[in-house]
C-alpha positions, 0 to 999 in steps of 0.5 A, spaced: 131 408 369 134 406 376 129 403 382 132 403 388 129 400 394 129 402 400 131 396 407 128 396 411 121 397 408 114 392 409 111 389 414 115 390 422 116 384 428 108 387 431 104 387 424 107 380 423 104 378 429 098 380 429 097 377 421 100 370 424 095 371 430 089 372 425 091 366 421 092 361 427 086 363 429 084 361 425 087 354 423 086 353 431 079 355 432 075 356 425 072 360 421 069 365 423 074 369 427 072 377 430 076 381 430 074 389 433 078 394 428 082 393 421 088 387 424 093 391 422 092 397 416 092 394 409 087 393 405 089 388 401 091 383 408 084 385 411 081 382 405 086 375 404 083 374 411 077 377 410 075 371 404 078 365 410 074 367 414 076 372 419 070 378 420 072 385 422 067 390 426 067 396 429 063 394 435 063 388 441 055 388 438 056 385 432 060 380 435 056 373 438 057 371 446 062 366 446 066 367 440 073 369 437 074 375 438 082 378 435 082 384 439 089 389 433 095 390 432 093 398 434 090 396 440 083 397 444 081 402 452 079 398 457 073 397 455 072 393 449 076 389 455 071 390 459 065 388 455 069 382 453 069 379 458 062 381 460 061 377 453 064 371 455 068 372 448 074 368 449 080 374 446 086 374 444 090 380 444 094 381 438 096 388 441 102 391 437 108 390 445 110 397 444 103 400 443 103 396 451 109 401 451 104 405 451 100 404 454 103 401 461 107 408 460 100 413 460 097 409 466 104 409 471 105 417 469 098 418 470 097 415 478 103 418 478 100 424 478 101 427 471 098 430 465 100 425 459 100 429 454 098 425 448 101 425 440 097 424 435 092 423 430 084 424 432 080 417 430 087 412 429 085 407 434 092 408 438 089 414 441 084 412 443 086 405 446 091 409 450 088 415 452 082 411 454 087 408 460 087 414 463 081 419 466 079 424 462 081 429 466 088 426 466 090 426 459 090 431 452 090 429 445 096 434 441 096 433 433 098 440 432 104 446 434 098 450 434 094 444 440 102 445 444 101 453 444 093 453 446 092 446 450 093 447 458 094 443 464 093 443 471 100 442 474 105 445 469 110 442 473 106 435 473 107 433 464 108 428 461 108 426 453 108 420 449 107 419 442 103 415 437 107 410 435 107 411 427 109 419 427 114 422 423 120 424 427 121 430 424 113 433 426 114 429 432 119 433 434 117 441 432 110 439 437 117 436 442 119 441 441 114 448 443 111 443 448 117 444 450 118 451 451 112 451 455 113 446 460 120 446 462 120 441 468 116 437 461 117 429 463 120 424 458 119 416 457 126 412 459 125 410 452 121 414 446 115 412 444 115 412 435 118 404 435 124 402 431 120 400 424 117 407 423 123 411 424 128 405 421 124 406 415 124 414 414 132 413 416 132 409 409 127 413 406 130 421 408 137 416 405 134 413 399 129 419 396 136 424 396 138 422 388 131 419 386 127 423 382 121 420 384 119 416 391 113 411 391 111 408 397 107 402 398 102 402 402 094 404 404 091 411 405 088 408 411 095 407 414 098 413 418 106 410 417 105 409 410 103 416 409 109 419 414 113 416 409 111 420 403 110 426 408 119 425 409 120 424 401 116 430 400 120 434 406 126 432 402 124 436 397 122 430 392 116 428 389 112 423 392 105 420 392 104 413 396 101 407 392 096 401 395 097 397 390 101 397 382 095 398 379 096 405 382 101 408 378 100 413 373 105 412 367 104 420 367 108 420 374 115 417 371 116 422 364 124 426 364 124 420 371 131 416 370 131 413 379 125 411 383 126 410 391 121 404 391 120 404 399 113 401 404 109 402 409 110 397 416 102 394 415 105 393 407 106 385 404 113 383 400 107 381 395 106 389 392 112 391 393 115 386 387 109 387 383 109 394 383 116 393 381 114 389 375 110 393 373 115 400 373 120 394 369 113 393 364 113 402 364 122 402 363 126 400 369 132 395 367 135 395 374 134 394 380 138 394 387 137 395 394 140 399 399 139 397 406 141 404 411 139 399 418 138 391 420 132 390 424 132 383 427 126 384 431 122 380 433 115 378 439 113 372 441 105 370 439 101 371 445 101 364 449 094 362 448 097 360 440 104 356 442 102 350 440 096 349 439 092 345 434 084 346 432 
């Protein structure tokens, strides 16, 4: 049995930056450091940081006054920033710069009188944060093609579409095509909102799935981009499963399998991929090769408050 490793895979620049921000805050300010929402959507990473002194909260009411608070990579609505200032919290913002880009687009287009159609998943922190930047009547969340067919806007000639950064490229294209039919003058930002890492990982999975009997994606069930990788493989007609750890790998999945394609979501650490490879070797894999589809060299700087800081 052969294992084909997708490249790129795993941590993207925004995730690496967010995790490093929490680690640096723990070094500089000591424990506890409070984090609004999971810093990234990976249970193992969150558990590790929790063991080192990070406290993850869903409400700012859980954070004591004057504490250190980190905003997660997914971003927050402006109401959280206002509440943090009012409480005297020391805020370190770990929002991915590509998510911040979408926030700024929503603000800019709303100010210009556009109605924002935001393609995303209900309940995910990204759309909550982005649509929180504008008034409720200025934007509408679109999750399905059916909703694209039914949405009503105040002025059809003044409509812009923005997207969550972690969506399926193909699924988003289908919804976009429907919206373009309904709104011929539909505006889009100069650069699409689905982030480079999401796109690259989907391209890599699509390519290595071609000759695979089974596709495995390492990532958490709460990770939107990891789920999209499974969907990409299944859309190519391949059996595919999302596993959070090697312990979730069912040996019966490997019956008759000669090639396993293996990738990981943008919030999954590489050590989980290595552990999965080791488990596959125990189950009969004898050869591992990496297939590089796209080169990545993106990095994001840390916030100025942490650059060169010491405890």
